[in-house]
C-alpha positions in Angstrom: 49.4 9.9 97.7 46.1 8.6 100.0 44.6 12.2 99.8 44.9 12.3 96.1 43.3 8.8 95.8 40.5 9.8 98.1 39.9 12.9 96.0 40.0 11.3 92.7 37.8 8.3 93.9 35.2 11.0 95.4 35.2 12.6 91.8 34.4 9.5 90.4 31.8 8.7 92.3 30.3 11.9 91.9 30.3 11.6 88.4 28.9 8.1 88.3 26.0 9.7 90.7 25.2 12.5 88.3 25.1 10.2 85.5 22.5 7.9 87.3 20.5 11.1 88.2 20.2 12.5 84.9 19.0 8.9 83.6 16.7 8.5 86.0 15.2 11.9 86.1 14.8 11.9 82.4 13.8 8.4 81.9 10.1 9.6 81.0 10.8 12.4 79.0 13.2 10.1 76.7 10.2 7.8 76.4 8.0 10.3 75.6 9.9 11.7 72.8 10.4 8.6 71.2 7.0 7.7 71.2 5.4 11.5 70.2 5.9 10.8 66.4 5.6 14.0 64.1 3.3 13.8 61.3 5.9 12.5 58.6 7.7 10.4 60.8 8.7 6.4 60.0 9.3 3.8 62.5 12.2 1.1 61.1 11.1 -1.9 61.6 13.3 -4.2 59.3 16.2 -3.7 56.7 14.5 -1.9 53.6 10.8 -1.8 55.0 9.3 0.8 57.2 6.1 1.8 58.6 4.1 5.1 58.1 2.2 5.6 61.1 -0.2 8.4 60.5 -0.7 11.3 58.2 0.2 12.9 54.9 3.8 11.3 54.1 6.2 12.1 51.0 8.3 9.1 49.7 12.1 10.0 49.2 13.9 6.8 49.3 14.1 4.8 46.3 13.9 1.2 46.0 12.0 0.6 49.4 9.2 -1.1 51.0 6.8 1.3 53.0 3.8 -0.6 54.9 0.6 1.5 56.1 -0.1 1.2 60.0 -3.5 -0.2 60.9 -5.1 2.6 61.4 -3.6 5.1 58.6 -5.1 7.5 56.5 -3.6 10.2 54.4 -1.9 11.2 51.3 1.0 9.4 50.3 3.3 11.5 47.7 5.7 9.6 45.7 8.8 12.0 45.1 9.9 13.0 41.5 13.1 11.6 42.4 12.0 8.1 43.4 11.9 5.2 40.4 10.9 2.2 42.2 9.0 1.7 45.5 6.6 -0.8 47.2 3.4 0.3 49.2 2.0 -2.3 51.4 -1.5 -2.0 53.4 -1.6 -3.4 56.8 -3.5 -6.2 55.7 -5.8 -7.2 52.6 -8.9 -7.0 54.9 -8.3 -3.8 56.5 -9.5 -0.7 55.0 -7.5 2.7 54.6 -10.3 5.2 54.7 -9.7 8.4 53.2 -6.3 7.5 51.5 -4.6 8.3 48.2 -1.3 7.8 46.4 -0.1 10.4 44.2 3.0 11.1 42.0 4.8 14.5 42.2 5.1 16.6 39.2 8.1 17.4 37.5 9.6 13.8 36.8 12.1 13.2 34.2 11.8 9.0 34.6 9.3 6.4 34.7 7.7 5.5 38.0 7.6 1.6 39.0 5.1 1.2 41.9 4.1 -2.2 43.4 1.2 -2.3 45.6 0.9 -5.2 47.8 -2.3 -6.3 50.2 -3.5 -2.8 49.7 -7.1 -1.6 50.4 -7.4 2.1 50.1 -10.9 3.9 49.7 -9.8 7.7 48.5 -11.4 11.0 50.1 -14.1 12.7 48.8 -13.9 13.6 45.5 -10.4 12.3 45.1 -8.4 9.5 43.0 -7.2 6.1 45.1 -3.9 6.2 43.1 -3.3 9.3 40.7 -0.9 8.7 38.1 -1.5 12.4 36.3 1.8 13.7 37.3 3.7 10.5 36.1 4.4 11.5 32.3 4.4 9.5 29.1 7.1 7.3 30.4 7.2 3.5 30.6 5.3 3.5 34.0 4.3 0.4 35.7 2.1 -0.4 38.2 2.9 -4.2 39.8 0.2 -6.0 41.6 1.0 -8.4 44.8 -1.4 -10.2 46.8 -5.1 -9.1 47.3 -5.8 -5.3 46.6 -8.6 -3.0 46.3 -8.5 0.6 45.3 -11.8 3.0 45.4 -12.2 6.4 43.8 -15.0 8.7 44.9 -17.5 10.4 42.8 -16.2 12.1 39.8 -12.5 10.9 40.4 -11.2 7.4 38.8 -10.0 4.9 41.2 -6.5 4.3 39.3 -6.1 7.9 37.6 -4.3 7.5 34.4 -5.6 10.5 32.1 -4.5 11.3 28.5 -1.0 12.1 28.0 -0.1 9.6 30.6 0.8 6.1 29.7 1.1 3.1 32.5 1.6 -0.4 32.3 -0.2 -2.8 35.0 1.2 -6.0 35.7 1.6 -9.2 38.2 4.5 -8.7 40.2 7.5 -10.7 39.2 7.5 -14.2 40.0 3.9 -14.0 40.9 0.8 -15.9 38.9 -2.3 -14.1 38.0 -4.2 -15.7 40.8 -1.4 -14.2 43.3 -2.0 -10.8 42.1 -5.5 -9.4 42.5 -7.0 -6.1 42.5 -10.5 -5.0 42.9 -11.6 -1.5 41.5 -14.2 0.5 41.7 -14.9 3.8 40.1 -18.5 6.2 39.6 -18.6 9.0 37.4 -14.7 8.3 36.9 -13.4 5.4 35.4 -12.0 2.3 37.6 -8.7 2.7 35.6 -8.6 5.7 33.2 -10.1 9.3 33.4 -12.2 11.3 35.6 -15.7 12.5 34.7 -15.3 14.5 31.5 -11.9 13.7 30.9 -10.6 11.1 28.1 -8.0 8.6 29.6 -4.4 7.7 28.4 -2.6 4.8 27.0 -3.3 1.8 29.5 -1.5 -1.7 28.9 -2.8 -4.5 30.7 0.1 -7.6 31.0 -1.0 -9.8 33.8 -3.0 -10.0 37.2 -6.5 -10.8 38.1 -8.8 -7.7 37.8 -12.4 -7.1 39.0 -13.4 -3.6 37.8 -16.8 -1.8 38.2 -17.9 1.5 37.3 -21.0 3.3 36.3 -21.1 6.6 34.3 -17.2 6.3 33.7 -15.9 3.1 31.7 -14.6 0.5 34.0 -11.2 0.7 31.7 -11.3 4.0 29.7 -12.7 7.2 29.6 -14.8 9.1 32.5 -18.1 10.1 32.2 -18.3 11.8 28.9 -14.8 10.9 28.3 -13.3 8.3 25.6 -10.5 6.3 25.5 -7.1 6.6 24.0 -5.6 3.6 23.6 -6.1 0.3 25.6 -3.8 -2.9 25.0 -4.7 -5.8 27.0 -1.7 -8.9 26.5 -2.7 -11.3 29.3 -4.2 -11.4 32.7 -7.9 -12.5 34.0 -10.5 -9.3 33.6 -13.7 -9.0 34.5 -15.3 -5.4 33.6 -18.6 -4.7 34.9 -20.3 -1.4 34.3 -23.7 -1.0 35.9 -25.0 1.8 34.1 -23.9 3.6 31.0 -20.2 3.6 30.7 -18.5 1.0 28.5 -16.9 -2.1 30.1 -13.4 -1.1 28.1 -13.8 1.8 26.2 -15.7 4.9 26.6 -17.5 6.7 29.4 -21.4 7.5 29.2 -21.7 9.9 25.8 -18.1 8.8 25.4 -16.2 7.2 22.4 -14.4 4.1 22.1 -11.1 4.4 21.1 -8.2 2.1 19.6 -8.5 -1.2 21.9 -6.0 -4.2 21.3 -6.5 -7.2 22.7 -3.7 -10.0 22.1 -4.7 -12.3 25.0 -5.9 -12.8 28.3 -9.2 -14.0 29.8 -11.6 -11.3 29.4 -15.2 -10.7 30.5 -16.8 -7.0 29.6 -20.2 -6.3 29.7 -22.2 -3.0 30.6 -26.2 -2.1 31.5 -26.3 0.4 28.5 -22.9 0.8 27.0 -20.9 -1.6 24.8 -19.4 -4.4 26.7 -15.8 -3.3 24.6 -16.4 0.0 22.7 -18.4 3.1 23.4 -20.9 4.4 26.1 -24.1 4.8 26.2 -24.8 7.2 23.1 -21.0 7.1 22.3 -19.4 5.6 18.9 -17.4 2.2 19.1 -13.9 1.4 19.2 -11.4 -0.4 17.1 -10.0 -3.7 18.3 -6.8 -5.8 17.4 -8.4 -6.2 13.8 -9.4 -2.9 12.9 -13.1 -4.0 13.3 -15.6 -0.8 13.9 -17.7 -1.7 16.8 -21.3 -1.7 15.3 -23.1 -3.4 18.0 -26.0 -1.9 19.7 -26.1 -1.8 23.7 -26.9 -4.4 25.8 -24.7 -6.7 24.5 -21.2 -9.0 25.3 -18.5 -9.4 23.5 -17.0 -12.9 23.2 -13.8 -14.2 21.9 -13.0 -17.1 19.4 -9.0 -17.1 19.1 -7.7 -14.0 18.6 -11.2 -12.5 17.2 -13.7 -10.7 18.9 -17.5 -10.9 18.0 -20.4 -9.5 19.9 
């Protein structure tokens, strides 16, 4: 009996020693495996929120909040199966260089994207946020906190080409001042088409916008591009074009299309194009009251009640 107990005790002790040996001998290996993250990996930090640490990443989880790490750069693709997602920057003061957000093609439903304290500057000749694969659904972009999106060279900052619809608004529960965004295009529009491309249907319901561009419109067509339909229902909007594109409407050599203004506080100016209407050498647009824009260059539009004058 004693021999059996002794043997049993020895076996238990040996097993414990073996387990301790495995743990101590592989502790550094286990730590290195935890810290050596693949390119598309996530680190879960709280329920419903995940950090994207580095590199290109595809979002496949619906109705979740993703946050970029401090040094993040890369291409974030939103899967065609995702209908709601939030992407937050590390903070509103940290620039995520060479970063863009795209929508996967083949969608059968709208996308609702919320950006929160996100400051991204697109890679060379790329869009900041590209909705070109979103389709003619009731797509929505919600703004939360302080954001900045910049396209590079011929590409729009927020790409909404012809055949695409996008509604932009402040996130639920926020005031216009709590939902701010700065947008910068060059030959592409701030919001709308790339260079030599018409814009799609753009609706602005709320938020605070400072939008700039040069040869492209601030909101509308890119260089030599016209706008499809632009509807502004509310928000605070400053569109300042420092070259030949319109503030709202067509790019340089592009025409102004249908522009409906139902509300909001709006300032739209251009150096050589219309504040609201066509770009330099382009025809004017039509506003809410179906007036033809016959104003010459170097002007401002201003509002009295629901009527616009120049």
